[in-house]
C-alpha positions in Angstrom: 9.1 6.1 8.7 6.3 7.4 6.6 2.8 6.0 7.2 -0.6 6.7 5.6 -3.4 8.1 7.7 -7.1 7.5 6.7 -10.0 9.0 8.5 -13.4 7.4 8.0 -16.4 9.7 8.7 -19.5 7.6 9.0 -22.1 9.9 10.7 -23.4 13.4 10.9 -22.1 13.8 14.4 -18.7 12.6 13.3 -18.7 15.1 10.5 -19.8 18.1 12.6 -17.9 17.4 15.8 -15.2 14.8 15.2 -13.8 16.2 12.0 -13.1 19.7 13.4 -11.3 18.3 16.4 -9.2 16.1 14.1 -8.4 19.0 11.8 -7.1 21.0 14.7 -5.1 18.1 16.1 -3.5 17.2 12.7 -2.7 20.8 12.1 -0.9 21.0 15.4 1.2 18.0 14.5 1.7 19.3 10.9 0.2 16.1 9.5 -2.1 15.5 6.5 -4.6 12.6 5.9 -7.4 11.5 3.6 -10.9 11.9 4.9 -13.6 9.6 3.5 -17.1 11.1 4.0 -20.6 9.6 3.9 -22.8 12.2 2.1 -26.4 10.8 2.2 -28.7 9.8 5.0 -27.3 8.9 8.4 -29.0 5.7 9.2 -26.3 4.2 11.5 -28.8 3.6 14.3 -30.3 0.8 12.2 -27.2 -1.3 13.0 -28.8 -2.0 16.4 -30.6 -4.8 14.7 -27.2 -6.5 14.3 -27.2 -7.0 18.1 -28.9 -10.3 17.3 -25.6 -11.5 15.8 -23.2 -12.7 18.6 -20.1 -11.3 17.0 -21.5 -7.9 16.7 -23.0 -8.0 20.2 -19.6 -8.9 21.6 -17.9 -6.1 19.7 -20.5 -3.6 21.1 -19.9 -4.9 24.6 -16.1 -5.0 24.7 -15.8 -1.5 23.1 -18.6 0.0 25.3 -20.3 1.3 22.2 -23.0 3.5 23.9 -20.2 5.5 25.6 -17.9 5.4 22.6 -20.4 6.5 19.9 -23.1 8.3 21.9 -26.8 7.6 21.8 -27.5 10.3 19.2 -25.4 8.2 16.7 -26.9 4.9 17.8 -30.5 6.1 17.3 -30.1 7.8 13.9 -32.5 6.4 11.4 -34.0 3.8 13.7 -37.4 5.3 13.0 -37.8 7.0 9.7 -35.0 8.4 7.5 -31.9 9.7 9.1 -30.6 13.2 8.6 -28.9 14.1 5.3 -25.2 14.5 6.1 -24.2 16.2 2.8 -26.9 18.9 3.1 -26.2 19.5 6.8 -22.4 19.3 6.8 -21.1 20.0 3.3 -19.2 23.1 4.5 -17.1 20.9 6.9 -16.1 18.7 3.9 -15.0 21.8 2.0 -13.1 23.0 5.0 -11.3 19.7 5.2 -10.2 20.1 1.6 -9.1 23.7 2.1 -7.0 22.5 5.1 -4.8 20.5 2.7 -6.3 17.0 3.3 -7.6 14.6 0.6 -11.4 14.2 0.5 -12.8 11.0 -0.8 -16.1 9.1 -0.9 -17.0 6.7 1.8 -20.6 6.0 1.0 -24.0 7.5 0.2 -25.6 5.6 3.0 -23.1 3.7 5.3 -25.7 1.5 6.8 -27.2 0.6 3.5 -23.9 -0.3 2.0 -23.2 -2.7 4.8 -26.7 -4.3 4.8 -27.7 -4.4 1.2 -27.1 -7.2 -1.4 -24.2 -5.6 -3.3 -24.2 -8.5 -5.8 -27.7 -7.5 -7.0 -27.5 -6.0 -10.6 -26.9 -2.3 -10.4 -27.1 -2.1 -6.6 -23.5 -1.0 -5.9 -23.4 1.3 -9.0 -26.5 3.2 -7.8 -25.1 3.8 -4.3 -21.8 4.9 -5.8 -23.4 7.2 -8.3 -25.5 8.9 -5.6 -22.5 9.4 -3.4 -20.2 10.5 -6.2 -22.6 13.1 -7.6 -23.4 14.5 -4.1 -19.7 14.8 -3.1 -18.9 16.4 -6.5 -21.7 19.0 -5.9 -20.4 19.7 -2.4 -16.7 20.1 -3.3 -17.4 21.6 -6.8 -15.0 19.0 -8.1 -15.1 15.2 -8.3 -13.6 13.2 -5.4 -10.3 11.6 -6.3 -10.6 8.4 -4.2 -13.0 6.2 -2.4 -13.1 3.6 0.4 -15.8 1.0 0.9 -17.5 1.1 4.4 -16.2 -1.7 6.7 -14.0 -3.0 3.8 -17.2 -4.6 2.4 -16.1 -4.8 -1.3 -17.2 -8.0 -3.1 -16.3 -8.3 -6.8 -19.6 -6.7 -8.0 -18.8 -3.6 -6.0 -15.2 -3.4 -7.1 -16.2 -3.8 -10.8 -18.8 -1.1 -10.3 -16.2 1.3 -8.9 -14.1 0.7 -12.0 -16.5 2.9 -14.0 -15.7 5.9 -11.8 -12.5 8.1 -12.4 -11.0 7.5 -8.9 -7.2 7.8 -8.8 -7.2 5.0 -6.3 -9.4 3.1 -3.9 -8.9 1.9 -0.3 -11.4 -1.0 -0.1 -9.4 -3.8 1.5 -6.9 -4.9 4.0 -3.5 -6.1 2.9 0.2 -5.5 3.0 1.1 -3.6 -0.2 -0.3 -1.3 -2.8 -1.4 -3.2 -5.9 -3.5 -3.3 -9.1 -6.6 -5.4 -8.6 -7.3 -8.2 -11.0 -10.8 -9.7 -11.0 -12.3 -12.3 -13.3 -9.2 -12.1 -15.5 -9.6 -8.3 -15.8 -7.1 -5.7 -14.7 -8.9 -2.9 -13.0 -7.9 0.7 -13.7 -7.5 2.2 -10.2 -4.9 0.8 -7.7 -5.8 -0.2 -4.2 -4.1 1.3 -1.1 -5.0 -1.2 1.6 -5.2 -0.6 5.3 -2.5 -2.6 7.0 -3.1 -1.9 10.7 -6.1 -2.8 12.9 -8.7 -0.3 14.0 -9.6 0.7 17.6 -12.7 -1.5 17.7 -10.7 -4.5 16.4 -8.1 -4.3 19.1 -9.8 -2.9 22.2 -10.9 -5.5 24.7 -9.1 -8.4 23.0 -6.0 -10.2 24.2 -5.5 -7.8 27.1 -5.7 -4.6 25.2 -7.0 -1.7 27.2 -6.8 2.1 27.0 -3.7 2.0 29.1 -1.7 -0.1 26.6 -3.5 0.4 23.3 -1.1 3.0 21.9 1.9 0.9 22.6 0.4 -2.3 21.2 -0.6 -0.5 18.0 2.8 1.2 17.5 4.5 -2.1 17.9 2.6 -3.3 14.8 4.3 -0.7 12.5 6.8 -2.2 10.1 9.9 -0.2 9.1 10.3 -2.2 6.0 6.7 -2.3 4.8 3.6 -0.4 4.0 1.9 1.2 7.0 -1.6 2.5 6.6 -3.8 3.3 9.7 -7.5 3.9 9.6 -9.1 6.0 12.4 -12.7 7.2 12.8 -14.1 10.7 13.4 -16.6 9.2 15.8 -13.9 7.5 17.9 -10.5 9.2 17.6 -12.2 12.5 16.9 -14.5 12.4 19.9 -14.5 10.1 22.9 -11.0 8.8 22.2 -9.5 12.1 21.0 -7.1 12.3 24.0 -5.9 8.8 23.4 -5.3 9.6 19.8 -3.4 12.7 20.7 -1.1 10.7 22.9 -0.7 8.2 20.1 0.5 10.9 17.7 2.9 12.1 20.3 4.4 8.7 20.7 4.5 8.1 17.0 6.4 11.4 16.5 9.0 10.2 19.1 9.4 7.1 16.9 9.9 9.3 13.8 6.7 8.1 12.3 5.2 10.8 10.0 1.6 10.4 8.8 0.5 11.6 5.4 -2.2 11.4 2.7 -2.7 8.1 0.9 -2.1 9.7 -2.5 1.5 10.6 -1.3 1.9 7.0 -0.1 0.9 5.7 -3.5 3.1 8.1 -5.4 6.1 6.9 -3.4 5.6 3.3 -4.6 7.4 1.7 -7.5 5.8 -0.5 -10.1 2.7 -2.0 -8.5 2.1 -5.8 -8.6 -1.3 -7.3 -9.5 -3.3 -9.1 -7.0 -6.8 -10.5 -6.5 -9.2 -9.7 -3.6 -11.2 -12.1 -1.5 -13.9 -11.6 1.1 -13.3 -13.4 4.4 -13.9 -12.9 8.1 -11.3 -11.6 10.6 -11.1 -11.9 14.4 -12.4 -8.9 16.1 -14.9 -7.9 13.4 -18.4 -9.1 12.5 -19.0 -10.0 8.9 -16.6 -10.4 5.9 -14.0 -8.0 4.6 -12.1 -7.7 1.4 -8.4 -8.8 1.6 -5.6 -8.6 -0.8 -5.5 -12.2 -1.9 -1.8 -12.8 -2.3 -1.2 -11.3 1.1 -3.9 -13.4 2.9 -1.7 -15.9 4.6 1.0 -13.4 5.4 -1.4 -11.0 7.0 -3.1 -13.7 8.9 0.2 -15.0 10.3 1.5 -11.5 11.2 -1.7 -10.6 13.0 -1.7 -13.8 15.0 2.0 -13.5 15.9 1.5 -9.9 17.1 -1.5 -10.7 19.2 -0.6 -14.1 20.5 0.3 -14.2 24.2 -0.5 -10.5 25.0 -0.7 -9.9 28.7 -2.5 -7.2 30.6 
């Protein structure tokens, strides 16, 4: 079974410490992935204001966020402007590319993308332009793909992305690769959706613990469908690196081979068209973009897989 592996890199610490560890681990397993980097200011500590929202507070508590992310991440940008990731860690992004992985754009400022009004005229386009130009400067070539932080991709953001020459985007959750259609318009770049839940969406819910996390996640892979997993440099590359290494070992025993998303896309036949819709999902605060035609199917499958789980 071939599956896509996507690595989101949200912070300076994740870039400098989590990415090198993941590169060594993936090399040991002879695997390749796509790494989506943030390249502007690291203001992730400003998310602490979201503790006022019950859903975000519960997520932070059940995942033990201070131990998971570390206080140096949680305080970045709380007072003043956070460190410039692209300036401080551009070499690590180039090293990732040299190692045979895809390198794509995640965001200019991850926190800003999640907190700003993306429907405001020109807002998404400006953030994308800043990130695109910086990553092009770092890599000495344009990034070939992008992924919206936290799958926050309303129509205005998706339409703004269509002006950039990305070969594909990974902005949503869904069940199959597709060509987006918005406002009666067929967008140029296809979407490669994430089909599996992330660590923070599963951990601490329905009896999921570090002891059974890998087994529960592997049970969600579908031999007859698209499988795309998203991990984070700040989680699977740092505090949960040992757990992720065991996961890759178990996946290999099941003949699951992870690869880059461009290779997953290339293996698809003719792609269907589908809309996207923003909606909430259990285990995550805020709304995310979902492949519209797969909405009910994805909902039902997730509920079936999680219903009745025991410790």
